[in-house]
PLY file of the C-alpha trace (Angstrom):
ply
format ascii 1.0
element vertex 490
property float x
property float y
property float z
element edge 489
property int vertex1
property int vertex2
end_header
-318.90 -13.80 -192.00
-319.62 -10.15 -191.50
-317.08 -7.75 -190.17
-318.01 -6.20 -186.83
-318.40 -2.48 -186.87
-318.04 0.09 -184.16
-320.76 2.65 -183.91
-320.28 6.08 -182.44
-322.48 9.07 -181.94
-321.06 12.22 -183.52
-320.73 15.20 -181.29
-320.48 18.81 -182.31
-317.30 19.42 -180.37
-314.08 17.62 -179.32
-315.78 16.23 -176.18
-315.98 12.48 -176.39
-318.96 10.35 -175.27
-318.59 8.84 -171.81
-318.98 5.32 -173.16
-317.37 3.57 -176.11
-317.33 0.06 -177.23
-313.95 -1.38 -176.42
-312.53 -4.53 -177.96
-309.26 -6.16 -178.77
-309.88 -5.68 -182.45
-310.37 -1.96 -182.06
-307.17 -1.72 -180.06
-305.30 -3.25 -182.95
-307.01 -1.45 -185.78
-307.57 1.93 -184.07
-310.27 4.41 -184.72
-311.27 6.59 -187.58
-308.77 9.25 -188.67
-311.39 11.96 -188.27
-312.17 10.93 -184.71
-310.95 13.94 -182.68
-311.61 12.13 -179.45
-308.44 10.11 -179.95
-306.24 13.22 -179.92
-305.73 13.59 -176.11
-304.37 10.07 -175.85
-301.83 10.73 -178.62
-300.86 14.04 -177.07
-300.24 12.30 -173.77
-298.19 9.58 -175.46
-296.15 12.22 -177.30
-295.54 14.11 -174.03
-294.37 10.97 -172.25
-292.13 9.93 -175.16
-290.65 13.45 -175.53
-289.92 13.52 -171.80
-288.20 10.15 -172.03
-286.11 11.44 -174.94
-285.14 14.90 -173.82
-284.76 14.39 -170.08
-281.55 12.25 -170.38
-280.24 14.51 -173.12
-280.79 17.63 -171.04
-279.24 16.04 -167.96
-276.22 14.92 -170.02
-275.69 18.36 -171.53
-276.02 20.12 -168.17
-274.03 17.76 -165.96
-271.32 16.34 -168.25
-267.96 18.19 -167.91
-266.55 19.90 -170.96
-263.74 17.96 -172.67
-261.57 19.29 -175.50
-259.63 17.15 -177.99
-256.33 18.22 -179.56
-255.31 16.31 -182.69
-251.97 15.95 -184.42
-250.57 13.92 -187.32
-247.26 12.10 -187.76
-245.82 10.77 -191.01
-243.15 8.23 -191.86
-241.36 9.12 -195.12
-241.56 6.22 -197.49
-238.14 6.50 -199.14
-234.83 5.26 -197.78
-231.43 6.97 -197.82
-227.94 5.87 -198.71
-224.45 7.38 -198.46
-221.11 6.23 -199.80
-217.69 7.64 -198.84
-214.51 6.83 -200.77
-211.38 6.87 -198.59
-208.18 7.50 -200.54
-205.95 4.40 -200.65
-208.08 2.81 -197.95
-211.42 1.75 -199.32
-215.07 2.62 -199.34
-217.54 3.06 -196.50
-221.24 2.83 -197.24
-224.34 3.50 -195.20
-227.84 2.41 -196.18
-231.13 3.26 -194.51
-233.85 1.15 -196.09
-237.40 2.32 -196.48
-239.45 1.55 -193.35
-242.10 -0.12 -195.52
-239.84 -2.64 -197.30
-240.36 -5.31 -194.66
-243.63 -7.21 -194.79
-243.18 -8.71 -191.33
-242.69 -5.49 -189.37
-244.92 -2.42 -189.65
-243.26 0.76 -188.35
-246.63 2.47 -188.00
-247.89 -0.31 -185.75
-244.65 -0.11 -183.76
-245.05 3.62 -183.24
-248.75 3.20 -182.44
-247.84 0.80 -179.66
-245.07 3.10 -178.50
-247.44 6.08 -178.31
-249.63 4.07 -175.96
-246.78 2.67 -173.85
-246.95 3.30 -170.12
-243.52 4.91 -169.91
-244.49 7.40 -172.63
-247.67 8.30 -170.79
-245.84 8.57 -167.47
-243.13 10.77 -169.00
-245.72 13.05 -170.62
-247.71 13.24 -167.37
-244.51 14.00 -165.46
-243.81 17.02 -167.65
-247.28 18.36 -166.71
-247.03 17.47 -163.00
-249.97 15.10 -163.04
-250.60 11.42 -162.55
-250.55 9.01 -165.45
-254.17 7.97 -164.84
-255.21 11.63 -164.93
-253.35 12.20 -168.17
-255.34 9.55 -169.99
-254.60 7.47 -173.04
-254.21 9.00 -176.44
-256.32 7.80 -179.33
-254.09 6.61 -182.18
-255.44 5.91 -185.65
-253.54 4.56 -188.66
-254.44 5.43 -192.23
-254.33 2.35 -194.45
-251.82 2.25 -197.30
-250.08 5.38 -196.00
-247.48 6.31 -193.41
-249.82 8.65 -191.55
-250.55 8.36 -187.82
-253.35 10.47 -186.34
-253.18 11.08 -182.58
-255.91 12.66 -180.45
-255.46 13.80 -176.83
-258.31 14.95 -174.58
-258.01 17.71 -171.98
-260.11 19.83 -169.67
-259.59 23.01 -171.68
-258.26 23.90 -175.13
-254.90 24.92 -173.68
-254.75 21.81 -171.52
-255.49 19.54 -174.50
-252.81 21.21 -176.61
-250.31 21.03 -173.74
-251.02 17.32 -173.31
-250.48 16.80 -177.03
-247.16 18.66 -176.89
-246.10 16.68 -173.82
-247.00 13.37 -175.44
-245.17 14.35 -178.62
-242.06 15.40 -176.71
-242.04 12.19 -174.64
-242.51 10.13 -177.80
-239.56 11.72 -179.64
-237.39 11.60 -176.51
-238.07 7.87 -176.16
-237.24 7.26 -179.84
-233.95 9.14 -179.47
-233.16 7.14 -176.34
-233.85 3.88 -178.16
-231.68 4.92 -181.12
-228.85 6.02 -178.81
-229.04 2.77 -176.88
-228.86 0.81 -180.13
-225.78 2.72 -181.30
-224.12 2.27 -177.91
-224.68 -1.48 -177.99
-223.22 -1.66 -181.49
-220.17 0.36 -180.48
-219.57 -1.79 -177.40
-219.80 -4.91 -179.52
-217.12 -3.73 -182.00
-214.86 -1.88 -179.57
-212.60 -4.89 -178.78
-212.07 -5.66 -182.46
-211.26 -2.04 -183.22
-208.73 -1.97 -180.35
-206.96 -5.03 -181.78
-206.82 -3.42 -185.20
-205.42 -0.25 -183.67
-202.67 -2.15 -181.82
-201.69 -3.90 -185.03
-201.43 -0.56 -186.83
-199.31 0.93 -184.03
-196.92 -2.03 -183.95
-196.35 -1.87 -187.69
-195.94 1.89 -187.51
-193.27 1.57 -184.79
-191.33 -0.98 -186.86
-191.43 1.33 -189.88
-190.23 4.28 -187.78
-187.33 2.28 -186.37
-186.21 1.19 -189.84
-186.50 4.75 -191.14
-184.36 6.10 -188.31
-181.67 3.46 -188.84
-181.38 3.77 -192.62
-182.65 7.27 -193.35
-184.95 5.72 -195.96
-188.44 7.16 -195.62
-190.30 5.06 -198.14
-189.85 2.52 -200.88
-190.65 5.28 -203.36
-187.62 7.16 -202.09
-185.41 4.16 -202.91
-186.95 3.97 -206.37
-186.23 7.68 -206.79
-182.62 7.03 -205.64
-182.22 4.28 -208.24
-183.69 6.50 -210.94
-181.44 9.38 -209.88
-178.39 7.11 -210.00
-179.27 6.02 -213.52
-179.73 9.63 -214.62
-176.46 10.59 -212.95
-174.60 7.76 -214.65
-176.00 8.85 -218.00
-174.88 12.43 -217.35
-171.38 11.24 -216.43
-171.19 9.30 -219.69
-172.43 12.28 -221.68
-169.96 14.64 -219.97
-167.11 12.18 -220.58
-167.86 12.10 -224.29
-168.15 15.87 -224.42
-164.91 16.27 -222.44
-163.09 14.02 -224.89
-164.42 16.13 -227.75
-163.20 19.37 -226.15
-159.81 17.84 -225.34
-159.27 16.76 -228.94
-160.21 20.24 -230.17
-157.78 21.92 -227.74
-154.95 19.58 -228.68
-155.59 20.21 -232.37
-155.42 23.99 -231.90
-152.33 23.70 -229.70
-150.59 21.67 -232.42
-151.61 24.15 -235.08
-150.54 27.21 -233.11
-147.53 25.55 -231.46
-148.57 26.91 -228.10
-150.81 26.02 -225.23
-153.88 27.75 -223.92
-152.03 29.45 -221.09
-149.52 31.10 -223.44
-152.27 31.95 -225.87
-154.15 33.75 -223.14
-150.97 35.56 -222.09
-150.30 36.60 -225.69
-153.81 37.96 -226.06
-153.50 39.87 -222.82
-150.10 41.31 -223.79
-151.13 42.46 -227.21
-154.16 44.10 -225.71
-151.80 46.33 -223.67
-150.81 49.55 -225.52
-147.45 49.90 -223.76
-146.45 46.38 -224.64
-147.63 46.97 -228.20
-145.38 50.06 -228.43
-142.45 48.09 -227.03
-142.98 45.28 -229.51
-143.13 47.80 -232.35
-139.83 49.31 -231.18
-138.41 45.82 -230.84
-139.56 45.06 -234.38
-137.91 48.17 -235.71
-134.67 47.30 -233.96
-134.89 43.76 -235.29
-135.37 45.10 -238.82
-132.38 47.43 -238.51
-130.26 44.61 -237.08
-131.18 42.35 -239.94
-130.41 45.08 -242.48
-127.04 45.88 -240.96
-126.09 42.22 -240.74
-126.72 41.87 -244.41
-124.34 44.76 -245.12
-121.73 44.45 -242.42
-120.14 41.92 -240.19
-121.04 41.04 -236.65
-118.46 43.35 -235.15
-119.41 46.36 -237.16
-120.36 49.29 -234.99
-123.78 49.64 -236.62
-124.48 45.98 -236.09
-123.48 46.16 -232.44
-125.54 49.32 -232.00
-128.58 47.71 -233.60
-128.09 44.56 -231.48
-127.90 46.62 -228.32
-131.10 48.51 -229.28
-132.85 45.24 -230.00
-131.73 43.71 -226.74
-132.86 46.78 -224.80
-136.28 46.74 -226.50
-136.57 42.99 -225.88
-135.66 43.40 -222.22
-138.26 46.12 -221.79
-140.89 44.00 -223.56
-140.06 40.98 -221.41
-140.24 43.10 -218.27
-143.61 44.46 -219.33
-144.80 40.96 -220.19
-143.69 39.67 -216.79
-145.51 42.53 -215.08
-148.72 41.88 -216.99
-148.87 38.07 -217.09
-147.01 37.18 -213.86
-145.15 34.46 -215.80
-141.69 33.33 -214.88
-138.66 33.82 -217.17
-138.73 30.26 -218.51
-142.35 30.54 -219.55
-141.79 33.99 -221.00
-138.94 32.61 -223.07
-141.42 30.27 -224.74
-143.91 33.08 -225.25
-144.28 34.36 -228.79
-144.00 38.13 -228.46
-144.69 38.85 -232.09
-147.94 40.49 -233.13
-150.80 38.00 -233.14
-152.38 39.38 -236.29
-154.76 36.90 -237.90
-154.00 34.35 -235.21
-156.05 36.29 -232.67
-159.25 34.35 -233.52
-157.52 31.00 -233.23
-155.85 31.98 -230.00
-159.19 33.15 -228.63
-160.81 29.85 -229.70
-158.03 27.95 -227.99
-158.51 29.86 -224.76
-162.30 29.39 -224.92
-162.10 25.68 -225.66
-159.56 25.15 -222.92
-161.78 26.96 -220.42
-164.78 24.85 -221.48
-162.69 21.72 -221.21
-161.60 22.71 -217.70
-165.22 23.31 -216.67
-166.37 20.01 -218.14
-163.49 18.23 -216.46
-164.40 19.68 -213.07
-168.09 18.89 -213.57
-167.26 15.39 -214.75
-165.12 14.81 -211.67
-167.85 16.10 -209.33
-170.57 14.02 -210.97
-168.29 10.99 -210.90
-167.89 11.37 -207.16
-171.64 11.79 -206.73
-172.26 8.71 -208.86
-169.87 6.63 -206.78
-171.57 7.78 -203.56
-175.04 7.11 -205.01
-173.98 3.64 -206.13
-172.66 2.82 -202.68
-175.89 4.07 -201.03
-178.06 2.23 -203.53
-176.32 -1.05 -202.86
-176.52 -0.50 -199.12
-180.27 0.18 -199.14
-181.38 -2.80 -201.20
-182.37 -4.99 -198.24
-183.75 -2.14 -196.06
-185.85 -0.94 -199.00
-187.32 -4.40 -199.50
-188.03 -4.71 -195.76
-189.57 -1.24 -195.66
-191.79 -2.04 -198.64
-193.06 -5.18 -196.88
-193.71 -3.24 -193.70
-195.54 -0.50 -195.55
-197.67 -3.09 -197.30
-198.52 -4.66 -193.96
-199.23 -1.22 -192.55
-201.54 -0.38 -195.45
-203.47 -3.60 -194.93
-203.72 -3.07 -191.17
-204.69 0.55 -191.67
-207.32 -0.41 -194.24
-208.84 -2.95 -191.88
-208.76 -0.49 -188.99
-210.14 2.38 -191.09
-212.89 0.16 -192.49
-213.91 -0.89 -188.99
-213.91 2.72 -187.84
-215.79 3.79 -190.96
-218.43 1.14 -190.38
-218.74 2.30 -186.79
-219.07 5.94 -187.79
-221.48 5.26 -190.65
-223.60 3.15 -188.32
-223.97 6.30 -186.20
-225.36 8.10 -189.22
-227.74 5.22 -189.91
-229.99 6.33 -187.07
-233.17 5.15 -188.75
-232.27 1.52 -189.38
-234.36 0.07 -186.56
-236.51 3.10 -185.74
-237.49 4.84 -189.01
-237.65 8.57 -189.41
-240.91 10.09 -188.20
-241.92 13.70 -188.73
-244.67 15.91 -187.37
-247.07 16.60 -190.20
-249.54 18.55 -188.02
-248.69 20.05 -184.66
-251.09 19.57 -181.75
-254.09 21.74 -182.52
-255.83 24.21 -180.22
-259.49 23.13 -180.21
-262.11 25.88 -180.39
-265.12 23.77 -179.44
-265.48 21.02 -176.86
-265.46 17.46 -178.14
-267.54 16.24 -175.21
-270.38 16.65 -174.57
-271.34 16.98 -178.21
-274.27 19.35 -177.95
-275.14 19.48 -181.60
-275.02 15.72 -181.90
-277.14 15.28 -178.77
-279.70 17.84 -179.98
-279.71 16.23 -183.43
-280.21 12.80 -181.87
-283.07 14.15 -179.70
-284.63 15.83 -182.68
-284.35 12.65 -184.76
-285.89 10.61 -181.90
-288.71 13.14 -181.63
-289.37 12.93 -185.37
-289.40 9.14 -185.19
-291.85 9.37 -182.26
-294.15 11.63 -184.26
-293.91 9.30 -187.24
-294.81 6.36 -184.98
-297.78 8.24 -183.53
-298.85 9.26 -187.03
-298.75 5.66 -188.19
-300.71 4.68 -185.07
-303.33 7.36 -185.90
-303.65 6.13 -189.48
-303.37 2.42 -188.82
-307.09 1.60 -189.35
-307.35 2.68 -193.01
-303.95 1.15 -193.67
-304.92 -2.19 -192.16
-308.24 -2.11 -193.96
-306.51 -1.54 -197.27
-304.06 -4.36 -196.63
-306.92 -6.73 -195.77
-308.88 -5.63 -198.82
-306.08 -6.29 -201.31
-306.27 -10.17 -201.36
-310.02 -10.18 -202.16
-309.57 -7.79 -205.01
-306.58 -9.55 -206.45
-308.58 -12.46 -207.98
-310.86 -10.39 -210.24
-307.83 -8.50 -211.47
-306.04 -11.76 -212.30
-309.11 -13.08 -214.19
-309.34 -9.88 -216.16
-305.71 -10.27 -217.11
-306.40 -13.80 -218.38
0 1
1 2
2 3
3 4
4 5
5 6
6 7
7 8
8 9
9 10
10 11
11 12
12 13
13 14
14 15
15 16
16 17
17 18
18 19
19 20
20 21
21 22
22 23
23 24
24 25
25 26
26 27
27 28
28 29
29 30
30 31
31 32
32 33
33 34
34 35
35 36
36 37
37 38
38 39
39 40
40 41
41 42
42 43
43 44
44 45
45 46
46 47
47 48
48 49
49 50
50 51
51 52
52 53
53 54
54 55
55 56
56 57
57 58
58 59
59 60
60 61
61 62
62 63
63 64
64 65
65 66
66 67
67 68
68 69
69 70
70 71
71 72
72 73
73 74
74 75
75 76
76 77
77 78
78 79
79 80
80 81
81 82
82 83
83 84
84 85
85 86
86 87
87 88
88 89
89 90
90 91
91 92
92 93
93 94
94 95
95 96
96 97
97 98
98 99
99 100
100 101
101 102
102 103
103 104
104 105
105 106
106 107
107 108
108 109
109 110
110 111
111 112
112 113
113 114
114 115
115 116
116 117
117 118
118 119
119 120
120 121
121 122
122 123
123 124
124 125
125 126
126 127
127 128
128 129
129 130
130 131
131 132
132 133
133 134
134 135
135 136
136 137
137 138
138 139
139 140
140 141
141 142
142 143
143 144
144 145
145 146
146 147
147 148
148 149
149 150
150 151
151 152
152 153
153 154
154 155
155 156
156 157
157 158
158 159
159 160
160 161
161 162
162 163
163 164
164 165
165 166
166 167
167 168
168 169
169 170
170 171
171 172
172 173
173 174
174 175
175 176
176 177
177 178
178 179
179 180
180 181
181 182
182 183
183 184
184 185
185 186
186 187
187 188
188 189
189 190
190 191
191 192
192 193
193 194
194 195
195 196
196 197
197 198
198 199
199 200
200 201
201 202
202 203
203 204
204 205
205 206
206 207
207 208
208 209
209 210
210 211
211 212
212 213
213 214
214 215
215 216
216 217
217 218
218 219
219 220
220 221
221 222
222 223
223 224
224 225
225 226
226 227
227 228
228 229
229 230
230 231
231 232
232 233
233 234
234 235
235 236
236 237
237 238
238 239
239 240
240 241
241 242
242 243
243 244
244 245
245 246
246 247
247 248
248 249
249 250
250 251
251 252
252 253
253 254
254 255
255 256
256 257
257 258
258 259
259 260
260 261
261 262
262 263
263 264
264 265
265 266
266 267
267 268
268 269
269 270
270 271
271 272
272 273
273 274
274 275
275 276
276 277
277 278
278 279
279 280
280 281
281 282
282 283
283 284
284 285
285 286
286 287
287 288
288 289
289 290
290 291
291 292
292 293
293 294
294 295
295 296
296 297
297 298
298 299
299 300
300 301
301 302
302 303
303 304
304 305
305 306
306 307
307 308
308 309
309 310
310 311
311 312
312 313
313 314
314 315
315 316
316 317
317 318
318 319
319 320
320 321
321 322
322 323
323 324
324 325
325 326
326 327
327 328
328 329
329 330
330 331
331 332
332 333
333 334
334 335
335 336
336 337
337 338
338 339
339 340
340 341
341 342
342 343
343 344
344 345
345 346
346 347
347 348
348 349
349 350
350 351
351 352
352 353
353 354
354 355
355 356
356 357
357 358
358 359
359 360
360 361
361 362
362 363
363 364
364 365
365 366
366 367
367 368
368 369
369 370
370 371
371 372
372 373
373 374
374 375
375 376
376 377
377 378
378 379
379 380
380 381
381 382
382 383
383 384
384 385
385 386
386 387
387 388
388 389
389 390
390 391
391 392
392 393
393 394
394 395
395 396
396 397
397 398
398 399
399 400
400 401
401 402
402 403
403 404
404 405
405 406
406 407
407 408
408 409
409 410
410 411
411 412
412 413
413 414
414 415
415 416
416 417
417 418
418 419
419 420
420 421
421 422
422 423
423 424
424 425
425 426
426 427
427 428
428 429
429 430
430 431
431 432
432 433
433 434
434 435
435 436
436 437
437 438
438 439
439 440
440 441
441 442
442 443
443 444
444 445
445 446
446 447
447 448
448 449
449 450
450 451
451 452
452 453
453 454
454 455
455 456
456 457
457 458
458 459
459 460
460 461
461 462
462 463
463 464
464 465
465 466
466 467
467 468
468 469
469 470
470 471
471 472
472 473
473 474
474 475
475 476
476 477
477 478
478 479
479 480
480 481
481 482
482 483
483 484
484 485
485 486
486 487
487 488
488 489
């Protein structure tokens, strides 16, 4: 079977012959590539295709209003936070804010994505800009997988309008989150308020009972009673020590009094007298008269004139010495009669020791008596406060327990206020709403690029249509030439 061929008469120019053989086969296979007569048809097809491509694009670019998109980014920190407060003699209050991504059943980013698109958020944002919610439009929210990032895009009529809408949406979003957190805290406080009031009444009742007992007994705390007992023991030990020391001083004074044959009062008087120069002169004169009297008595009788004269001189000197002694010591005659008026001599140290020891004994005796009275009073008070101290200790224990329960409840309430991010995790603005410089719609560059790509594809299609005959001929020729090549390979 021979292949039909199309015959044409060559012309010297691009003017085609008025008649050509037309067939279905030629329509499929096309003409020769060097046939210039085919060119007008392809130019017409290209013009129609280009018009179909660029007419809608041009109309879209000229008639579509300019829209600008402002974008912003939010982030949810991935780490949690914890706080612990130690309350002295009360207990410990702890607050824990878990990471928002620890729960596999609840996604905080999905929650916030839904909240950003909620009607009340859109209405609140539109209200801040004095427009209707349908005019404000819906924001485009995108989540980044495996991260806590949330990208939000808001479209406006101008760059400033788009940025203002983004700011309004962001403000409404954070205001709603704060409202939700506040409402949660309020509900928690209302739920624990009755229990806290009961704890407070228990603390007040115990406190009133303690105050009444303190006013009646004067005992402030159980520690005060323990201090009173310890003070009583110390006081009793001091009384015992002072008693032993007083006995020691008394024995020393009595030993010196026996050795000197005088008491401390006379010893002090003797020391004072012999420290007086006038009395010393009188005692010297009295000694001289005593010596003369003794000498005359050894030579003469008692009635001898010299003896009587010496006795009279001695009596006069003695009277003067006694008068001086009475003036200095303020002692009566009976006590002065027992006073040794002779010169103290080497006895001065012993007399001084006697006076010193007697003074120390008197001081110890007075101190011992005072401490004994204090000890007796402390013992009486200690015995009287045994039962009140035990009752006060029980009340203070009850008060500590009630106060601990009350303080723990209050601490839990207060720490729950700090745990603001338990149900609604912390969200921060990573990127503020941007001010777009170019419109996002219509996308001129994209439209022109799409038109250009469509035009290129049209040209490629027309080029393939122009070259389809040699291509089809080559494809049809390949099966016939494949057999000789296979035989040559064998």
